[in-house]
Jmol script that loads the backbone (N, CA, C; Angstrom):
load data "model"
ATOM      1  N   UNK A   1       0.826  -1.225   0.030  1.00  0.00           N
ATOM      2  CA  UNK A   1      -0.013  -0.024  -0.090  1.00  0.00           C
ATOM      3  C   UNK A   1       0.763   1.271  -0.035  1.00  0.00           C
ATOM      4  N   UNK A   2       1.133   1.601  -1.137  1.00  0.00           N
ATOM      5  CA  UNK A   2       1.736   2.927  -1.309  1.00  0.00           C
ATOM      6  C   UNK A   2       0.905   4.050  -1.266  1.00  0.00           C
ATOM      7  N   UNK A   3       0.862   4.952  -0.335  1.00  0.00           N
ATOM      8  CA  UNK A   3       0.129   6.107  -0.196  1.00  0.00           C
ATOM      9  C   UNK A   3       0.868   7.169  -0.894  1.00  0.00           C
ATOM     10  N   UNK A   4       0.222   8.122  -1.594  1.00  0.00           N
ATOM     11  CA  UNK A   4       0.958   9.254  -2.039  1.00  0.00           C
ATOM     12  C   UNK A   4       1.444  10.261  -0.995  1.00  0.00           C
ATOM     13  N   UNK A   5       2.440  10.761  -1.084  1.00  0.00           N
ATOM     14  CA  UNK A   5       3.162  11.725  -0.106  1.00  0.00           C
ATOM     15  C   UNK A   5       1.945  12.842   0.237  1.00  0.00           C
ATOM     16  N   UNK A   6       1.897  13.122   1.444  1.00  0.00           N
ATOM     17  CA  UNK A   6       1.128  14.240   1.720  1.00  0.00           C
ATOM     18  C   UNK A   6       1.781  15.603   1.306  1.00  0.00           C
ATOM     19  N   UNK A   7       1.013  16.621   1.412  1.00  0.00           N
ATOM     20  CA  UNK A   7       1.443  17.948   0.837  1.00  0.00           C
ATOM     21  C   UNK A   7       2.765  18.401   1.691  1.00  0.00           C
ATOM     22  N   UNK A   8       2.748  18.156   2.841  1.00  0.00           N
ATOM     23  CA  UNK A   8       4.001  18.504   3.557  1.00  0.00           C
ATOM     24  C   UNK A   8       5.236  17.702   3.341  1.00  0.00           C
ATOM     25  N   UNK A   9       4.941  16.549   2.826  1.00  0.00           N
ATOM     26  CA  UNK A   9       6.186  15.687   2.637  1.00  0.00           C
ATOM     27  C   UNK A   9       6.770  15.707   1.113  1.00  0.00           C
ATOM     28  N   UNK A  10       5.909  16.432   0.239  1.00  0.00           N
ATOM     29  CA  UNK A  10       6.389  16.497  -1.147  1.00  0.00           C
ATOM     30  C   UNK A  10       7.642  17.412  -1.219  1.00  0.00           C
ATOM     31  N   UNK A  11       8.562  17.185  -2.081  1.00  0.00           N
ATOM     32  CA  UNK A  11       9.744  18.111  -2.216  1.00  0.00           C
ATOM     33  C   UNK A  11       9.267  19.374  -2.873  1.00  0.00           C
ATOM     34  N   UNK A  12       9.949  20.433  -2.445  1.00  0.00           N
ATOM     35  CA  UNK A  12       9.452  21.751  -2.887  1.00  0.00           C
ATOM     36  C   UNK A  12      10.058  22.050  -4.330  1.00  0.00           C
ATOM     37  N   UNK A  13       9.312  22.847  -5.055  1.00  0.00           N
ATOM     38  CA  UNK A  13       9.752  23.026  -6.309  1.00  0.00           C
ATOM     39  C   UNK A  13      10.859  24.290  -6.132  1.00  0.00           C
ATOM     40  N   UNK A  14      11.623  24.452  -7.283  1.00  0.00           N
ATOM     41  CA  UNK A  14      12.729  25.446  -6.953  1.00  0.00           C
ATOM     42  C   UNK A  14      12.358  26.854  -6.584  1.00  0.00           C
ATOM     43  N   UNK A  15      11.269  27.338  -6.951  1.00  0.00           N
ATOM     44  CA  UNK A  15      10.741  28.684  -6.505  1.00  0.00           C
ATOM     45  C   UNK A  15      10.567  28.740  -4.907  1.00  0.00           C
ATOM     46  N   UNK A  16       9.815  27.563  -4.576  1.00  0.00           N
ATOM     47  CA  UNK A  16       9.430  27.501  -3.207  1.00  0.00           C
ATOM     48  C   UNK A  16      10.809  27.350  -2.404  1.00  0.00           C
ATOM     49  N   UNK A  17      11.687  26.567  -2.845  1.00  0.00           N
ATOM     50  CA  UNK A  17      12.958  26.385  -2.082  1.00  0.00           C
ATOM     51  C   UNK A  17      13.777  27.641  -1.947  1.00  0.00           C
ATOM     52  N   UNK A  18      13.720  28.417  -3.089  1.00  0.00           N
ATOM     53  CA  UNK A  18      14.310  29.850  -3.009  1.00  0.00           C
ATOM     54  C   UNK A  18      13.641  30.565  -2.015  1.00  0.00           C
ATOM     55  N   UNK A  19      12.498  30.643  -1.795  1.00  0.00           N
ATOM     56  CA  UNK A  19      11.766  31.455  -0.900  1.00  0.00           C
ATOM     57  C   UNK A  19      12.228  31.021   0.468  1.00  0.00           C
ATOM     58  N   UNK A  20      12.107  29.784   0.855  1.00  0.00           N
ATOM     59  CA  UNK A  20      12.547  29.155   2.027  1.00  0.00           C
ATOM     60  C   UNK A  20      13.869  29.511   2.413  1.00  0.00           C
ATOM     61  N   UNK A  21      14.813  29.420   1.580  1.00  0.00           N
ATOM     62  CA  UNK A  21      16.290  29.705   1.807  1.00  0.00           C
ATOM     63  C   UNK A  21      16.270  31.180   2.088  1.00  0.00           C
ATOM     64  N   UNK A  22      15.670  32.087   1.483  1.00  0.00           N
ATOM     65  CA  UNK A  22      15.674  33.588   1.655  1.00  0.00           C
ATOM     66  C   UNK A  22      15.044  33.841   3.050  1.00  0.00           C
ATOM     67  N   UNK A  23      14.063  33.138   3.443  1.00  0.00           N
ATOM     68  CA  UNK A  23      13.377  33.402   4.785  1.00  0.00           C
ATOM     69  C   UNK A  23      14.363  32.911   5.875  1.00  0.00           C
ATOM     70  N   UNK A  24      15.084  31.769   5.630  1.00  0.00           N
ATOM     71  CA  UNK A  24      15.994  31.276   6.691  1.00  0.00           C
ATOM     72  C   UNK A  24      17.206  32.374   6.836  1.00  0.00           C
ATOM     73  N   UNK A  25      17.513  32.907   5.687  1.00  0.00           N
ATOM     74  CA  UNK A  25      18.628  33.962   5.740  1.00  0.00           C
ATOM     75  C   UNK A  25      18.237  35.148   6.473  1.00  0.00           C
ATOM     76  N   UNK A  26      17.052  35.556   6.264  1.00  0.00           N
ATOM     77  CA  UNK A  26      16.625  36.743   6.924  1.00  0.00           C
ATOM     78  C   UNK A  26      16.395  36.500   8.432  1.00  0.00           C
ATOM     79  N   UNK A  27      15.850  35.259   8.776  1.00  0.00           N
ATOM     80  CA  UNK A  27      15.908  34.883  10.251  1.00  0.00           C
ATOM     81  C   UNK A  27      17.168  34.951  10.753  1.00  0.00           C
ATOM     82  N   UNK A  28      18.217  34.387  10.219  1.00  0.00           N
ATOM     83  CA  UNK A  28      19.575  34.295  10.644  1.00  0.00           C
ATOM     84  C   UNK A  28      20.048  35.638  10.937  1.00  0.00           C
ATOM     85  N   UNK A  29      19.826  36.640   9.982  1.00  0.00           N
ATOM     86  CA  UNK A  29      20.190  38.054  10.144  1.00  0.00           C
ATOM     87  C   UNK A  29      19.417  38.784  11.282  1.00  0.00           C
ATOM     88  N   UNK A  30      18.124  38.476  11.518  1.00  0.00           N
ATOM     89  CA  UNK A  30      17.408  38.997  12.582  1.00  0.00           C
ATOM     90  C   UNK A  30      17.928  38.347  13.856  1.00  0.00           C
ATOM     91  N   UNK A  31      18.194  37.129  13.994  1.00  0.00           N
ATOM     92  CA  UNK A  31      18.839  36.622  15.237  1.00  0.00           C
ATOM     93  C   UNK A  31      20.157  37.275  15.490  1.00  0.00           C
ATOM     94  N   UNK A  32      20.888  37.447  14.486  1.00  0.00           N
ATOM     95  CA  UNK A  32      22.416  38.012  14.737  1.00  0.00           C
ATOM     96  C   UNK A  32      22.263  39.359  15.205  1.00  0.00           C
ATOM     97  N   UNK A  33      21.170  40.294  14.636  1.00  0.00           N
ATOM     98  CA  UNK A  33      21.090  41.517  15.043  1.00  0.00           C
ATOM     99  C   UNK A  33      20.409  41.694  16.517  1.00  0.00           C
ATOM    100  N   UNK A  34      19.681  40.692  16.881  1.00  0.00           N
ATOM    101  CA  UNK A  34      19.220  40.708  18.202  1.00  0.00           C
ATOM    102  C   UNK A  34      20.271  40.458  19.165  1.00  0.00           C
ATOM    103  N   UNK A  35      21.165  39.440  18.949  1.00  0.00           N
ATOM    104  CA  UNK A  35      22.254  39.041  19.758  1.00  0.00           C
ATOM    105  C   UNK A  35      23.255  40.231  19.873  1.00  0.00           C
ATOM    106  N   UNK A  36      23.531  40.847  18.795  1.00  0.00           N
ATOM    107  CA  UNK A  36      24.508  42.033  18.782  1.00  0.00           C
ATOM    108  C   UNK A  36      23.715  43.219  19.726  1.00  0.00           C
ATOM    109  N   UNK A  37      22.528  43.478  19.543  1.00  0.00           N
ATOM    110  CA  UNK A  37      21.837  44.448  20.250  1.00  0.00           C
ATOM    111  C   UNK A  37      22.102  44.283  21.717  1.00  0.00           C
ATOM    112  N   UNK A  38      21.725  42.835  22.092  1.00  0.00           N
ATOM    113  CA  UNK A  38      21.724  42.568  23.679  1.00  0.00           C
ATOM    114  C   UNK A  38      23.230  42.642  24.177  1.00  0.00           C
ATOM    115  N   UNK A  39      24.191  42.400  23.338  1.00  0.00           N
ATOM    116  CA  UNK A  39      25.541  42.514  23.581  1.00  0.00           C
ATOM    117  C   UNK A  39      26.020  43.946  23.906  1.00  0.00           C
ATOM    118  N   UNK A  40      25.537  44.799  23.003  1.00  0.00           N
ATOM    119  CA  UNK A  40      25.726  46.276  23.177  1.00  0.00           C
ATOM    120  C   UNK A  40      25.234  46.812  24.481  1.00  0.00           C
ATOM    121  N   UNK A  41      24.057  46.359  24.713  1.00  0.00           N
ATOM    122  CA  UNK A  41      23.217  46.809  25.993  1.00  0.00           C
ATOM    123  C   UNK A  41      23.961  46.345  27.131  1.00  0.00           C
ATOM    124  N   UNK A  42      24.332  45.101  27.314  1.00  0.00           N
ATOM    125  CA  UNK A  42      25.161  44.544  28.403  1.00  0.00           C
ATOM    126  C   UNK A  42      26.543  45.053  28.414  1.00  0.00           C
ATOM    127  N   UNK A  43      27.006  45.505  27.284  1.00  0.00           N
ATOM    128  CA  UNK A  43      28.417  46.092  27.291  1.00  0.00           C
ATOM    129  C   UNK A  43      28.418  47.460  27.955  1.00  0.00           C
ATOM    130  N   UNK A  44      27.319  48.269  27.563  1.00  0.00           N
ATOM    131  CA  UNK A  44      27.285  49.646  28.016  1.00  0.00           C
ATOM    132  C   UNK A  44      27.011  49.625  29.518  1.00  0.00           C
ATOM    133  N   UNK A  45      26.104  48.821  29.967  1.00  0.00           N
ATOM    134  CA  UNK A  45      25.840  48.667  31.475  1.00  0.00           C
ATOM    135  C   UNK A  45      27.166  48.238  32.127  1.00  0.00           C
ATOM    136  N   UNK A  46      27.754  47.407  31.645  1.00  0.00           N
ATOM    137  CA  UNK A  46      28.934  46.881  32.427  1.00  0.00           C
ATOM    138  C   UNK A  46      30.111  47.896  32.324  1.00  0.00           C
ATOM    139  N   UNK A  47      30.264  48.613  31.338  1.00  0.00           N
ATOM    140  CA  UNK A  47      31.156  49.760  31.280  1.00  0.00           C
ATOM    141  C   UNK A  47      30.859  50.929  32.337  1.00  0.00           C
ATOM    142  N   UNK A  48      29.520  51.169  32.370  1.00  0.00           N
ATOM    143  CA  UNK A  48      29.238  52.245  33.460  1.00  0.00           C
ATOM    144  C   UNK A  48      29.382  51.803  34.822  1.00  0.00           C
ATOM    145  N   UNK A  49      29.009  50.463  35.107  1.00  0.00           N
ATOM    146  CA  UNK A  49      29.203  49.957  36.404  1.00  0.00           C
ATOM    147  C   UNK A  49      30.708  49.990  36.808  1.00  0.00           C
ATOM    148  N   UNK A  50      31.498  49.469  36.010  1.00  0.00           N
ATOM    149  CA  UNK A  50      32.948  49.330  36.287  1.00  0.00           C
ATOM    150  C   UNK A  50      33.711  50.659  36.198  1.00  0.00           C
ATOM    151  N   UNK A  51      33.165  51.617  35.406  1.00  0.00           N
ATOM    152  CA  UNK A  51      33.747  52.978  35.240  1.00  0.00           C
ATOM    153  C   UNK A  51      33.678  53.721  36.503  1.00  0.00           C
ATOM    154  N   UNK A  52      32.422  53.699  37.051  1.00  0.00           N
ATOM    155  CA  UNK A  52      32.163  54.429  38.291  1.00  0.00           C
ATOM    156  C   UNK A  52      32.586  53.679  39.467  1.00  0.00           C
ATOM    157  N   UNK A  53      33.646  53.888  40.117  1.00  0.00           N
ATOM    158  CA  UNK A  53      34.091  52.917  41.057  1.00  0.00           C
ATOM    159  C   UNK A  53      33.327  53.313  42.461  1.00  0.00           C
ATOM    160  N   UNK A  54      32.729  54.332  42.616  1.00  0.00           N
ATOM    161  CA  UNK A  54      31.745  54.576  43.759  1.00  0.00           C
ATOM    162  C   UNK A  54      32.543  55.102  44.844  1.00  0.00           C
ATOM    163  N   UNK A  55      33.755  55.185  44.903  1.00  0.00           N
ATOM    164  CA  UNK A  55      34.557  55.718  45.963  1.00  0.00           C
ATOM    165  C   UNK A  55      34.701  57.251  45.905  1.00  0.00           C
ATOM    166  N   UNK A  56      34.724  57.821  47.096  1.00  0.00           N
ATOM    167  CA  UNK A  56      34.924  59.275  46.932  1.00  0.00           C
ATOM    168  C   UNK A  56      36.255  59.545  47.636  1.00  0.00           C
ATOM    169  N   UNK A  57      36.976  60.332  47.067  1.00  0.00           N
ATOM    170  CA  UNK A  57      38.304  60.782  47.464  1.00  0.00           C
ATOM    171  C   UNK A  57      38.124  61.807  48.738  1.00  0.00           C
ATOM    172  N   UNK A  58      39.176  61.781  49.701  1.00  0.00           N
ATOM    173  CA  UNK A  58      39.181  62.608  50.805  1.00  0.00           C
ATOM    174  C   UNK A  58      39.383  64.028  50.287  1.00  0.00           C
ATOM    175  N   UNK A  59      38.407  64.873  50.795  1.00  0.00           N
ATOM    176  CA  UNK A  59      38.496  66.333  50.351  1.00  0.00           C
ATOM    177  C   UNK A  59      38.448  67.090  51.641  1.00  0.00           C
ATOM    178  N   UNK A  60      39.257  68.151  51.784  1.00  0.00           N
ATOM    179  CA  UNK A  60      39.336  69.111  52.889  1.00  0.00           C
ATOM    180  C   UNK A  60      38.857  70.348  52.401  1.00  0.00           C
ATOM    181  N   UNK A  61      37.682  70.923  53.049  1.00  0.00           N
ATOM    182  CA  UNK A  61      37.144  72.196  52.566  1.00  0.00           C
ATOM    183  C   UNK A  61      37.679  73.144  53.595  1.00  0.00           C
ATOM    184  N   UNK A  62      38.242  74.246  53.150  1.00  0.00           N
ATOM    185  CA  UNK A  62      38.665  75.308  54.307  1.00  0.00           C
ATOM    186  C   UNK A  62      37.611  76.297  54.513  1.00  0.00           C
ATOM    187  N   UNK A  63      37.356  76.561  55.671  1.00  0.00           N
ATOM    188  CA  UNK A  63      36.363  77.538  56.150  1.00  0.00           C
ATOM    189  C   UNK A  63      37.213  78.720  56.859  1.00  0.00           C
ATOM    190  N   UNK A  64      36.563  79.938  56.829  1.00  0.00           N
ATOM    191  CA  UNK A  64      37.245  81.024  57.580  1.00  0.00           C
ATOM    192  C   UNK A  64      37.605  80.746  58.901  1.00  0.00           C
ATOM    193  N   UNK A  65      38.502  81.178  59.424  1.00  0.00           N
ATOM    194  CA  UNK A  65      38.977  81.122  60.905  1.00  0.00           C
ATOM    195  C   UNK A  65      37.856  81.775  61.825  1.00  0.00           C
ATOM    196  N   UNK A  66      37.656  81.000  62.747  1.00  0.00           N
ATOM    197  CA  UNK A  66      36.498  81.339  63.747  1.00  0.00           C
ATOM    198  C   UNK A  66      35.089  80.960  63.153  1.00  0.00           C
ATOM    199  N   UNK A  67      34.848  80.437  62.067  1.00  0.00           N
ATOM    200  CA  UNK A  67      33.567  80.128  61.530  1.00  0.00           C
ATOM    201  C   UNK A  67      33.189  78.877  62.059  1.00  0.00           C
ATOM    202  N   UNK A  68      31.822  78.711  62.106  1.00  0.00           N
ATOM    203  CA  UNK A  68      31.202  77.492  62.624  1.00  0.00           C
ATOM    204  C   UNK A  68      30.156  76.990  61.733  1.00  0.00           C
ATOM    205  N   UNK A  69      30.019  75.642  61.627  1.00  0.00           N
ATOM    206  CA  UNK A  69      29.025  75.146  60.621  1.00  0.00           C
ATOM    207  C   UNK A  69      27.621  74.990  61.413  1.00  0.00           C
ATOM    208  N   UNK A  70      26.617  75.733  60.828  1.00  0.00           N
ATOM    209  CA  UNK A  70      25.394  75.738  61.358  1.00  0.00           C
ATOM    210  C   UNK A  70      24.419  74.600  60.853  1.00  0.00           C
ATOM    211  N   UNK A  71      24.750  74.361  59.660  1.00  0.00           N
ATOM    212  CA  UNK A  71      23.681  73.286  59.244  1.00  0.00           C
ATOM    213  C   UNK A  71      24.337  72.784  57.892  1.00  0.00           C
ATOM    214  N   UNK A  72      23.926  71.539  57.476  1.00  0.00           N
ATOM    215  CA  UNK A  72      24.207  71.019  56.184  1.00  0.00           C
ATOM    216  C   UNK A  72      22.948  70.501  55.619  1.00  0.00           C
ATOM    217  N   UNK A  73      22.986  70.169  54.185  1.00  0.00           N
ATOM    218  CA  UNK A  73      21.863  69.704  53.510  1.00  0.00           C
ATOM    219  C   UNK A  73      22.440  69.024  52.344  1.00  0.00           C
ATOM    220  N   UNK A  74      21.770  67.811  51.956  1.00  0.00           N
ATOM    221  CA  UNK A  74      22.275  67.148  50.790  1.00  0.00           C
ATOM    222  C   UNK A  74      21.211  66.794  49.929  1.00  0.00           C
ATOM    223  N   UNK A  75      21.441  66.959  48.546  1.00  0.00           N
ATOM    224  CA  UNK A  75      20.318  66.517  47.571  1.00  0.00           C
ATOM    225  C   UNK A  75      21.088  65.603  46.688  1.00  0.00           C
ATOM    226  N   UNK A  76      20.461  65.242  45.526  1.00  0.00           N
ATOM    227  CA  UNK A  76      21.030  64.364  44.448  1.00  0.00           C
ATOM    228  C   UNK A  76      22.369  64.895  43.945  1.00  0.00           C
ATOM    229  N   UNK A  77      22.382  66.334  43.620  1.00  0.00           N
ATOM    230  CA  UNK A  77      23.531  66.760  42.825  1.00  0.00           C
ATOM    231  C   UNK A  77      24.484  67.815  43.849  1.00  0.00           C
ATOM    232  N   UNK A  78      23.866  68.197  44.989  1.00  0.00           N
ATOM    233  CA  UNK A  78      24.556  69.151  45.723  1.00  0.00           C
ATOM    234  C   UNK A  78      24.585  68.972  47.211  1.00  0.00           C
ATOM    235  N   UNK A  79      25.707  69.431  47.726  1.00  0.00           N
ATOM    236  CA  UNK A  79      25.794  69.481  49.301  1.00  0.00           C
ATOM    237  C   UNK A  79      25.851  70.924  49.681  1.00  0.00           C
ATOM    238  N   UNK A  80      24.965  71.307  50.616  1.00  0.00           N
ATOM    239  CA  UNK A  80      24.954  72.712  50.939  1.00  0.00           C
ATOM    240  C   UNK A  80      25.310  72.885  52.501  1.00  0.00           C
ATOM    241  N   UNK A  81      26.276  73.761  52.696  1.00  0.00           N
ATOM    242  CA  UNK A  81      26.870  73.971  54.072  1.00  0.00           C
ATOM    243  C   UNK A  81      26.623  75.299  54.609  1.00  0.00           C
ATOM    244  N   UNK A  82      25.928  75.473  55.566  1.00  0.00           N
ATOM    245  CA  UNK A  82      25.727  76.889  56.118  1.00  0.00           C
ATOM    246  C   UNK A  82      26.670  77.162  57.222  1.00  0.00           C
ATOM    247  N   UNK A  83      27.494  78.323  57.091  1.00  0.00           N
ATOM    248  CA  UNK A  83      28.485  78.845  57.981  1.00  0.00           C
ATOM    249  C   UNK A  83      28.031  80.156  58.642  1.00  0.00           C
ATOM    250  N   UNK A  84      28.491  80.326  59.888  1.00  0.00           N
ATOM    251  CA  UNK A  84      28.373  81.510  60.629  1.00  0.00           C
ATOM    252  C   UNK A  84      29.737  81.994  60.934  1.00  0.00           C
ATOM    253  N   UNK A  85      30.040  83.170  60.410  1.00  0.00           N
ATOM    254  CA  UNK A  85      31.264  83.761  60.658  1.00  0.00           C
ATOM    255  C   UNK A  85      31.095  85.301  61.154  1.00  0.00           C
ATOM    256  N   UNK A  86      31.452  85.638  62.226  1.00  0.00           N
ATOM    257  CA  UNK A  86      31.435  86.899  62.870  1.00  0.00           C
ATOM    258  C   UNK A  86      30.086  87.578  62.639  1.00  0.00           C
ATOM    259  N   UNK A  87      29.061  86.940  62.952  1.00  0.00           N
ATOM    260  CA  UNK A  87      27.716  87.286  62.799  1.00  0.00           C
ATOM    261  C   UNK A  87      27.130  87.344  61.402  1.00  0.00           C
ATOM    262  N   UNK A  88      27.762  86.925  60.503  1.00  0.00           N
ATOM    263  CA  UNK A  88      27.302  86.758  58.990  1.00  0.00           C
ATOM    264  C   UNK A  88      27.174  85.320  58.706  1.00  0.00           C
ATOM    265  N   UNK A  89      26.155  85.191  57.934  1.00  0.00           N
ATOM    266  CA  UNK A  89      25.754  83.698  57.496  1.00  0.00           C
ATOM    267  C   UNK A  89      26.100  83.563  55.954  1.00  0.00           C
ATOM    268  N   UNK A  90      26.541  82.357  55.693  1.00  0.00           N
ATOM    269  CA  UNK A  90      27.111  82.158  54.364  1.00  0.00           C
ATOM    270  C   UNK A  90      26.804  80.663  54.059  1.00  0.00           C
ATOM    271  N   UNK A  91      26.236  80.380  52.817  1.00  0.00           N
ATOM    272  CA  UNK A  91      25.948  79.053  52.380  1.00  0.00           C
ATOM    273  C   UNK A  91      26.976  78.806  51.174  1.00  0.00           C
ATOM    274  N   UNK A  92      27.557  77.610  51.419  1.00  0.00           N
ATOM    275  CA  UNK A  92      28.484  77.210  50.355  1.00  0.00           C
ATOM    276  C   UNK A  92      27.868  75.896  49.808  1.00  0.00           C
ATOM    277  N   UNK A  93      27.985  75.711  48.483  1.00  0.00           N
ATOM    278  CA  UNK A  93      27.511  74.544  47.879  1.00  0.00           C
ATOM    279  C   UNK A  93      28.627  73.805  47.173  1.00  0.00           C
ATOM    280  N   UNK A  94      28.563  72.406  47.155  1.00  0.00           N
ATOM    281  CA  UNK A  94      29.506  71.568  46.538  1.00  0.00           C
ATOM    282  C   UNK A  94      28.820  70.480  45.730  1.00  0.00           C
ATOM    283  N   UNK A  95      29.490  70.165  44.723  1.00  0.00           N
ATOM    284  CA  UNK A  95      28.998  69.047  43.879  1.00  0.00           C
ATOM    285  C   UNK A  95      29.186  67.671  44.460  1.00  0.00           C
ATOM    286  N   UNK A  96      28.194  66.787  44.543  1.00  0.00           N
ATOM    287  CA  UNK A  96      28.230  65.573  45.111  1.00  0.00           C
ATOM    288  C   UNK A  96      29.170  64.534  44.603  1.00  0.00           C
ATOM    289  N   UNK A  97      29.289  64.672  43.395  1.00  0.00           N
ATOM    290  CA  UNK A  97      30.248  63.610  42.634  1.00  0.00           C
ATOM    291  C   UNK A  97      31.698  64.115  42.723  1.00  0.00           C
ATOM    292  N   UNK A  98      32.022  65.360  42.488  1.00  0.00           N
ATOM    293  CA  UNK A  98      33.304  65.658  42.402  1.00  0.00           C
ATOM    294  C   UNK A  98      33.812  66.398  43.854  1.00  0.00           C
ATOM    295  N   UNK A  99      32.797  66.755  44.673  1.00  0.00           N
ATOM    296  CA  UNK A  99      33.025  67.544  45.858  1.00  0.00           C
ATOM    297  C   UNK A  99      33.732  68.850  45.662  1.00  0.00           C
ATOM    298  N   UNK A 100      33.581  69.449  44.448  1.00  0.00           N
ATOM    299  CA  UNK A 100      34.373  70.776  44.167  1.00  0.00           C
ATOM    300  C   UNK A 100      33.225  71.798  44.500  1.00  0.00           C
ATOM    301  N   UNK A 101      33.560  73.056  44.979  1.00  0.00           N
ATOM    302  CA  UNK A 101      32.742  74.019  45.244  1.00  0.00           C
ATOM    303  C   UNK A 101      32.102  74.468  44.057  1.00  0.00           C
ATOM    304  N   UNK A 102      30.792  74.775  44.095  1.00  0.00           N
ATOM    305  CA  UNK A 102      30.085  75.316  42.921  1.00  0.00           C
ATOM    306  C   UNK A 102      29.353  76.564  43.179  1.00  0.00           C
ATOM    307  N   UNK A 103      29.270  76.939  44.358  1.00  0.00           N
ATOM    308  CA  UNK A 103      28.462  78.258  44.654  1.00  0.00           C
ATOM    309  C   UNK A 103      28.739  78.775  46.109  1.00  0.00           C
ATOM    310  N   UNK A 104      28.574  80.066  46.274  1.00  0.00           N
ATOM    311  CA  UNK A 104      28.789  80.690  47.501  1.00  0.00           C
ATOM    312  C   UNK A 104      27.828  81.884  47.632  1.00  0.00           C
ATOM    313  N   UNK A 105      27.016  81.854  48.890  1.00  0.00           N
ATOM    314  CA  UNK A 105      25.934  82.843  48.975  1.00  0.00           C
ATOM    315  C   UNK A 105      26.146  83.424  50.374  1.00  0.00           C
ATOM    316  N   UNK A 106      26.477  84.757  50.386  1.00  0.00           N
ATOM    317  CA  UNK A 106      26.759  85.503  51.662  1.00  0.00           C
ATOM    318  C   UNK A 106      25.329  86.337  51.937  1.00  0.00           C
ATOM    319  N   UNK A 107      25.141  86.309  53.175  1.00  0.00           N
ATOM    320  CA  UNK A 107      24.048  87.062  53.759  1.00  0.00           C
ATOM    321  C   UNK A 107      24.817  88.153  54.626  1.00  0.00           C
ATOM    322  N   UNK A 108      24.226  89.435  54.439  1.00  0.00           N
ATOM    323  CA  UNK A 108      24.744  90.572  55.319  1.00  0.00           C
ATOM    324  C   UNK A 108      23.535  91.405  55.815  1.00  0.00           C
ATOM    325  N   UNK A 109      23.808  92.106  56.882  1.00  0.00           N
ATOM    326  CA  UNK A 109      22.688  93.104  57.342  1.00  0.00           C
ATOM    327  C   UNK A 109      22.767  94.394  56.600  1.00  0.00           C
ATOM    328  N   UNK A 110      21.684  94.998  56.350  1.00  0.00           N
ATOM    329  CA  UNK A 110      21.622  96.273  55.741  1.00  0.00           C
ATOM    330  C   UNK A 110      22.222  97.389  56.805  1.00  0.00           C
ATOM    331  N   UNK A 111      23.113  98.201  56.213  1.00  0.00           N
ATOM    332  CA  UNK A 111      23.889  99.279  57.081  1.00  0.00           C
ATOM    333  C   UNK A 111      22.822 100.195  57.596  1.00  0.00           C
TER     334      UNK A 111
END
end "model"
wireframe off; spacefill off
backbone 0.3
color backbone group
């Protein structure tokens, strides 16, 4: 009993085989692009994690002689230090990442 081959088992004609080969090639390219994209994202994340060591170097900020620190405040980007010197108030701000001074605000009484 030889049954004729089903539609799925018949060999493809040359035009159909060409289309199947082209689809396989496009799927391979798509897979390669996906793997490459994931590798780039993981690489960028790894670079940023290992580039920022997270440690802060020791910094000494000089304040005027006789001044005292009244208050401090920290945000995501700035550290604010309020100083009192000889009856005047001054606010100094520093960058949280580099700890460099970025601003100075002095308060004085009207004469």
